[in-house]
N, C-alpha and C positions, 0 to 999 in steps of 0.2 A: 533708275539707276543701275548704270552699269558697271561691274567688276570685273579685273583679268587675274585669270588664271596665274598660278605660281608655275614657270617651267619644271619638268621633275627629270630626274636624269637616266640614262638610260638603263643603268641597275632596276630601279624601281619598275620601269615598265616591264622588262623583261622578266623578273619575278611575277609580277601579276598577270600576263599573258601566258605564264604555263600553269600559276596555283590562282585566280581568281576568276574561275570559269563559269561565267554565268550570274547572275544580281539576284536580291530577295525579290520574291514575289510582292506587289502592290498592284493597287487597284489603277487603272488611266484615267483620270479625268477627263471628260469632251475637254475637248481645247479647239478655241475659234485659230482659224489661217493665220491670224496678224494679231498675237492677245494685246499690243500697245494700244491699238487701235479700237479697243472694244469697249463698247457702250457701258459709261461706271463700273471700271475695273478695281476690281479690290484684290488682295491677294499678294500673292510673289508667283509672277510668271517668267518664263525665261525660254532658253534654248541653248541648249546643246550638242556640240559641235566636235567632229574629228577635223584633223589637218585640212581636209577636200569636201566633206562634205557632211551635211545635219546627221546624229547619230538616234537611231530608232533603238526602243528597248533599254535605254541607257537610265540607270540608277539615279535617282535624287535626294538627296536625304537633306532634313532640316531638324538640327538638336540643339533644342532651346535648354541654352547651360544653364539659367538659375533653378529650373525645374528639372532636369534633367530629360524631356521630352521628347520622344522621336517624332518625326512625323515624314512619311516617304510617298513618291509616285514612282510612275515608268513614264518616258517620253515617250511620245506620239512617233508615228513615219517621220512625222517633220523634223523629229528630235525637240515638238514643244513640251513645257511640263508648267502644271498649276497647281500652288497652293492654295486653297481658299480656306478664309475668316483664320488664319495664321496670327495666334495673339501676339500682341507689343513685347518686346524684349530680345534679348542678345541671339544670336542662333550662330551655330556652325553651319553650313550650307556643303556637303559634296557630294559632286555627281562621280558615277562610275562609270563604266561599262569596260565587261569581260578582255582584253589584249590592249588596255589602256590605260594610262598613268590615271592615279585619280585626281582631284582636284578639289582643293579646301579654301573656303571664304568664309570670312567673317560679314554676319550683315546685322544690322541692327532696324528693330519695327518698333516706332513708335508710338503706332496706334493699330487695332486690327483691321480698320477700311482701308487702311493705308493702300497704295500701289504700287509695287516695286517690279521692276525686269532687270534679269542677268542674263550677262552671257557667257556661257561656259563652254571652256574648248578644252578638248583633250589632246592630250599628245601619244602615241604612237610608237614602239620601238621595238625590235627585233630584238628575242632570247637569246642568250649567249648557248651556242651547243655544247654538247656531252657535258655537262656540267663544269665548263669552263668557269674560270674565277672572273668574278664581275671586275668592272671598269673601275680604275685607281678613282677610292675618294667615295666608289657609288654605295658602301656601305652605311656610311653615316649620313648622307644625303635619305637613305632607305627610313634610317633608324628616324630620324628627325619629323621627317612626313608622316610617318606610321604615327608617330604618338600625338601630332594632330589631328589624327582623326579619332571620335568618341568611341569606346567601349563599345556602347551599344550598334553604332553603325557599323564599325568592323567586324565584328561577331556577326551580326546578320548578312555582310559580305563573303565571309572566310567560310560562313554556316552551308552556304550555296554549292562551293566546292569542297567539300570535306572529305579527308583521304587522298587529294588528287594536291595538297600543296609540298613545293617540295622541300629540299632541305638546304640550310646554306652551305653553298660552296664553299666559304672560309672557315678552315678549322677551328681557327681562331674566335668563333662565335657558337654559340651553344647549339648543338645540333637539335633543337623542337619547331614542329610546324608552328606558322604563325596561330593557327586557329587555336592549337593548343595554350601561346601566350597570352589570344585577348580571351579566354573564358572565363577569367578575374577579373573583378573590379576591386580595387583597391581604395580607401579612405583614410588620408593623419593628417591629425591634429596636433601643433604643438603651442604651448603656453605658459608665458612666464610675467610675476608679475608681484606686486607689494598687496599686503592684509593685514589687516589689524581688525578682521572683523569673526576671526576665531577662538576660540574658549581660552587659547593657550597664547592669547596677545597677539604683539604686532609680530612680522618677521615677510619672507618671502616665500611663495608659493608657484610652484612649476609642475606640469606634468600635460598630459595631450592626451589622445586616444588611438586606436587604430582599427581597421573594421577590411576586413576582405569579405567577397561574396564570389562565389560563381560553381562551377558544376563539372564533377569528377563520373564520367559517365552517364547514369540514368538520375545521379544522387547531388542535389541541390546543398553545397557547403555554407555556412557565413562561420564566420570566427570574430570576434569582440572584444577588444580590449580597452581597457581604460587607466591611467594609475595618476596619483595626484599626492605630491610633497609638499609638505608645510616643515620649515625651517624660521623660529622665530630668533628676531633679532638677539644679538650679546646681552646678559643683564648680568651687571656686575654687585658685588656683595660691598660690607662695609670696608673688606681688608684690601678691598681692590681686584681680587683674585674672581675670575667667571662663575658665575651662579650655574647651579648645576640646568644642564640642556633639557630644555623642552623641544617638542614638536612632534610631528606626526606624518600620516601617511595611508591611501586608502589606494586600491587596487581591485579592480572587477574584470573578469575572463568569462566570455558565454559563448557556447557552440554549440551552431545548429544542424542539425541532419535531416532534411527532406527529399523523401520519394515520392516526391506528387504531390497529388493531395491523398494520399492513400495512410502515409504515416511522417509521422516526423519524432524527431528526438532532441531534446534540449539538454543541457547541464552548464550550469550556472556556481559561479565562485564568487566572494565578496569577502574580503579582506580588510579591516581597520585598526590602525594604530595610533592614539594621541595621548601624550602625558600635558595634562593641565596641573593649574597651581590650586589646591585646597588647604584650607587651615592650618594640616597637620602638616604639609609638605605637598611635596608633587603626587598627584592622582593619575594611575592609569587608567586609558579608558580603552577596553576591546571588543570589537565585534565583529564576529565570522559568520559567514550563510552561505550552506550550498544546499544545492536542487537541482533534481534528475527528472524529469517528465516525459510522458512520452503517448504519446494518441495514433491510432489504429483505426484503420475503418473496416467495422465488418458486414459483410456482404454488400449489397449497393443500398441501405439505407440505414443503417446504423453505426455507433462508433464507440468506443470504449478508450478511456482515458486515466493514466495514473500518475503520481507524483509522490514524489519523496525528498524531504528538504530537513536539514538539521542548521540551527542555529546555535551559537555559543556568545555571550555577554559577560563585561565585567565593568560596572561601573556606568553603563550606557546609556539604562532608561532611569536611574535616580539622578536627580541635578544636584541635589543636595542635602543637609540633615533633614529639611524640612518637606518631606513630601508625602504623598496618602503613604497609608501603611500598608497596601497592599504591592508597592513596588518595590522591587528584589534588587538588593546589590550588583548579585551576578546571577545568571542563568542560565539553562540549557533547556531548549527545547526541541523534538523530533516529531513529526506530523509526516501522516500519509494522509493521501488523497485519491479515492478511486472511483468512476462514473462510469455509466453505460445508458448512451441517448438511441432512441428509433424513432423511425416514425412510421406512425398505426395506420397512417392510411394520406391524402393527399391533400388534407386539412387538418392532420391533428398528429402533434410529437408526445413525448413522453422522457424524464431521464432520473434514475434515481443513482444513489450512490453512498458512500460512507467516508466519514472525516476520523481520522484518529488523531489523538494530540496528548503529549505526555511533556510532562512541564517539572523540570527540577531545581532548587533556586538554594543559592546559598553556597555556591561553589568556586566561588574567589579564590586562587591562592594566594600568597603570602606577598606583601612586593618586593623588589627589587632594590637592592644597596641603595639609602639615600632618598625611596620611594616609601611614602606613608599612602597606607592603602585609608580610601574612603571609608566613613561607619556604613558598614554591610545592613544596615537598617534589620525589624524583625523576622526572626525566622520564620521561614514557610514551610510548610509540609508541603511535598510533592503533588503532584495531581495528574490522572490519566483523565481524556474523558474519550467518548466514543459518541462520534454525529451520524445520524439515518437520515437523509432528506432525498426528498421525490419531488418535482415542478415537473409540467406538463404546460400545451396550447392546444387550444380547439378553437378551428375559426368557423364563426356560424353561418358567416356572408362573406363575400369579398371584403368588407369596409369593417368588420367588424370579430375581432380576436377577446378570446378570455383566457386568460392566463389562474393559473393555482398551483399550490405548491404547502408542501409540511418539513416540519424540521423538529426532529427530538433528538433533546444531548443527555448524553448519560453519564455520568462521574460522581466517582469515587460515593456511591449511595443517592445523588441528587440524580432530579429529573425536569426536565424541560419542554415543551413541545410549544411549538410555533409555527403556526398556519396563516397564511400567505395567501394572496390573491390579487387579481390585477385584469382591467379592460384597456383594450386598444380600440382605439376608433377611427380608421382612416376616413378624412373629410373630405380629400380630394386625390387629385395625384401628387399633389404636394403638402398637403398640412397634415400633421395625425395631432389627436389628443390622446394621451396615454392617464392612467391613475393606477394606484397599486397600494397596497395597505397588508400590514402585518402585525400581528402582537401576540407574546409569551398566554399563549392560555391556561397554562399549567405549567407551576414552578414550585419544584421542593430542591431546598438548598443544604448540602453539607452542610455542618460545621467545622469552622474554620477553613473552608475551599477558598482559597485566593481566586480573588477573581480581575485578574488584570491580563489583558490585548496589547500589544505596541502594535499601529497601525501609520501608515503614510496617507496625506490627504490627498486624494486625486486617483490612488492607485486600488482603495480598498472600500467595499462596500460597507458602509458604516451599520447600516440596517442589519447587514448579516451576522458579520463579526460582533457587536458589541451593543445592537442594537434591543431591548424590551419592545419596544412599539414604535412605528415607522408608517406614517401617509406621506404617499407622495402625487404630484399633479405635474404632468409635464405638456407644454403644446411646441409643438418642432415642426420645423420647414425646410422642403432640401428642394431648390433647383439648380442640378450641375452641381461644379466642386467648388463654386467662390460665391454661391448664395445661397447660407445657411443661416436659421433661427432655430434659439431652442431656449425655453423659458419655466427654471422648473422651481418649485417651492414645498418645501419639505421638512414634517416635521416628528422629531423624533425624541425619544426617552430612551438613557442608556441604563441596561443593568449590570454592566462590566465596570471597571475601571482603564483609561486607555490614555495612554500617550500619543497624543497627536501632530506630528510633523509634518512640515507645509516646507521642507527639501529636502532633494534626496542627497544633497550634498551633506557628507557626514563630520563636516568642518561646521555646518549650521547645523548642528545638530541639538543647539539650543532655541532654535526657531521653533517654537512645540508649546501645546496646552496641555493641561490635564484633564480630561474629564470622569467625571465619578459619579458611581449609580444615582440614581436619581434627576441627574443632571438633564433639563428638557432644553434644547436644542434647536428651536426653527429656522430655517434658512433656503436664502432665497438664491438660483443661481440664473446666469445670463451668459449666451454664448452667440455672436452674432458673427458673420462670413461674409463678405461682402467686395465684391470689385467697386472701388471708386470711381474709377475708370478707365478704359480698354489697357491701359499700362501700371494700373496701380491695384494693389488689392492688400484686404488688411481682416484681420479676425478679434473680433475685441470678448473679453473672457472676465467674469467677476460673480465671485459669490461674497455676501453679506449673512452673518450668522450671529445671533445674539441670545444670553439665554442661558441655565444654569437652575441651581435649587439644589443639588445634591446635596451630601452631607462629607463633607470632607473632612476626614482622620489623620491628622500627624502620629508619628511612631510612636512621639510623648503620650497620646491619650487626648489630645485638645479637639474640639470638634469644632468646625467653620461649613458656612455656606458657601460653595463655589458660584462664581461669575465669572465668563466668559464670554468673549465676543471677536471677532474676527473680519475683516475685509480682504481680500484679494482680490485684485484685478490684474490684466495686463491688455497689450494691445501690442499685435505681430504685424508688422506693414512692411511690404513687399516694391519697390519701384523694378519693374521688369525692365524698363526701356536703358537703365544704367544696371542694373543686377545690383541694387544696392537693398540691404534689411536693416531695418529697423525694428529692436524689438525693445520695448517697456514695460517695467512690473512694478507693482508697490501692494508692498504688507505689511497689515495694521493688528498687531495682535495684542490682547488684552485680556489677564485674569486676575480676579481678586478674591479675597477672603477676607469672610466675614464671622466674625466670633460669633456662636451661637450661644447664646444663656448669659456672657460674659460683659457684654457691652462692649465700648469700645471702639473706632472708627477701625474702617476696612483696610486689611494690608496688601498690597500690591506684588505680588511673587513677579508677573510677565507685564512687561509694557514697552509693547517694543514697534519700531516702524523701521522698513527697508525698502529703499529705492532701487532699481535698476536698471541699467542703459545696455543694450546689445549692439552695436552695429557689426554690420557682414558687408563686404564690396568685394566682389568678382573683379577678377585682376586682366579677365580674357575680355573686358568690355574697355580697358586701354592698351591692350597689346595684345599678338597672337603667341600663346604660349602651349608647349607641350602639356595638354591636362588641362583638370580646369583649380585654379591657385584665387583662394581666397583670402583677403586679410579679416582678422575678428580682432573686435574689442568688446569688452566686458567694465563697466564702472560700477559700482555699488556705493552705495551709500545707507548706512545705520545709525538710527539715534533710540536710546531707551536701557532698561533696564531686565536682568533674568537671574537668575540664581547663576552661581560660579561666574558671571562675564568677569573678565581681570581687565578691561580693557577702558578700566577709568571709571568717571560719573557719567547719569543715563540722560545728562543731554549734550557732553561729548559725541562727535561727531565720529564715526569711524568706518574706516573705506578700505574698498578693494580695487585695484586697477589691474585689469591683466591684457594682455596683447599678445597675439599670436597669427600664426598661418597655419591655413587648411589647403589640401591637395587630394582631388581625386583623378583619378586614372585607370 
């Protein structure tokens, strides 16, 4: 395959002649003198030439658009280069040498074993003397070609000559060096569509995200934010006048500051607001969360960590009047964590820490005009708890590791002690077998102490947060980034009331289950990652759990036996040859309450099914665009019943369809 470069204007060559002196260092592979005639060749080979002769020590970059992976080599004295074992996918190939204008071409590879040969010709031009203004139209051509170069490549080229880059001669342009402009990466997404999955009913949803990452001096900076807004369709009362407006919004901002591997600071802010329709009118649902965490290396082998967070919620964890007695109508939580870890030797590590938590309940304010408060539930006393923990590991031999730990919790006169232990066997270079066990060895609970902890599925350790006992066995294998396997079996018994959420989307908060003290929940988890073909990768994850048996007490004092089960699975596939992504997920949740000592049939509290399909297509596969543009579609179907669901009968299909575009530059 032979590709011909685009010609570049004199301005671009002039600027690069002065500013891009030198190219990024790279390992130069041995090349045959005649790459096209090599026996059984594979990879991407080529030759870089100037206007008259081959160019030695020219930098050649292969940037994979789908995964943002960068490969680079230098040409040999004859201008030849070779990328060996270059995976399938869509690439931007950039050739550059100081004093020449770079060349950017698109290259599609169907398999890693395919052989392709490129001829890349760089043009050379003289720079304007004494800061003279560039030629007519040069600025526009300069920006268009510069935008076509991926940021990773542009930064690599420009860092080689940092401090030597010229300012723009045109006073109408920002007076910034090119290296400063290329230090930051930006990721923007915008989506809009229709939704009738949310608890507020049918309506329109719009939002997106923005992410900025870069380096300021020696500090790595990352800023991310997202915003979503739900606007229900107009509803009309008997008089024909519009009913009271419903709706909601969610926003989150996160700031990361990292000074190399030594220290890191993270600040996170999350704010949610939703109006739902209850039996007594409109019900406000609020949730705010703020967190600050700091990590600092101490000496050569130690690290300290500190975090503080505050959470305030109103009607968020309660689904309705028929909830476990421990669920508050409103609450505030303060939590502070601190830990210190160190290496005692080449085969031993230890960590110690404390965790303080303070909870206050029943703090909901009065509803606004036309807004009726949801029943706040029972009056619960506040609670303070202090947890002291220690954990460590000792490697007895290269293939055998012993882990141990001890947790002690003190709260309002209560005390709980929970030891834990585990072993890790390294079966060979890829396979590993791990087993762990923990159980509360001693517990004395204070009278009327509330036992409630909210948690998010797959983001919290259920054994640590609410588990009374936990036993786990895991078999794992990893061979490269695309070939992974993990199978885990877990048996948990819970000692606290948990509301387990299966989605971090605020508008999907009803997709959750209650776990109460005494519930036993065996679970099996499977995760497989594999490269099906040289151009197709996929990852499959699945979790299946079925159990219960705990005593569920309603606010009216009725007792029930809790029964829960869930099945969560997803398939994430990437077609690298066409830069297409397909994500398919299915959730099945069920919760039933069987009256204790009262007879009668079990009552279904939750019976939900949700199917999600997400498609993404990189537009760079179809056209040569500045930046990486991607079209995204999200389609969901849901059916079933849940408290406060206002979307019709349990058999009715509810839909969400969102479409949008994302760009990276």
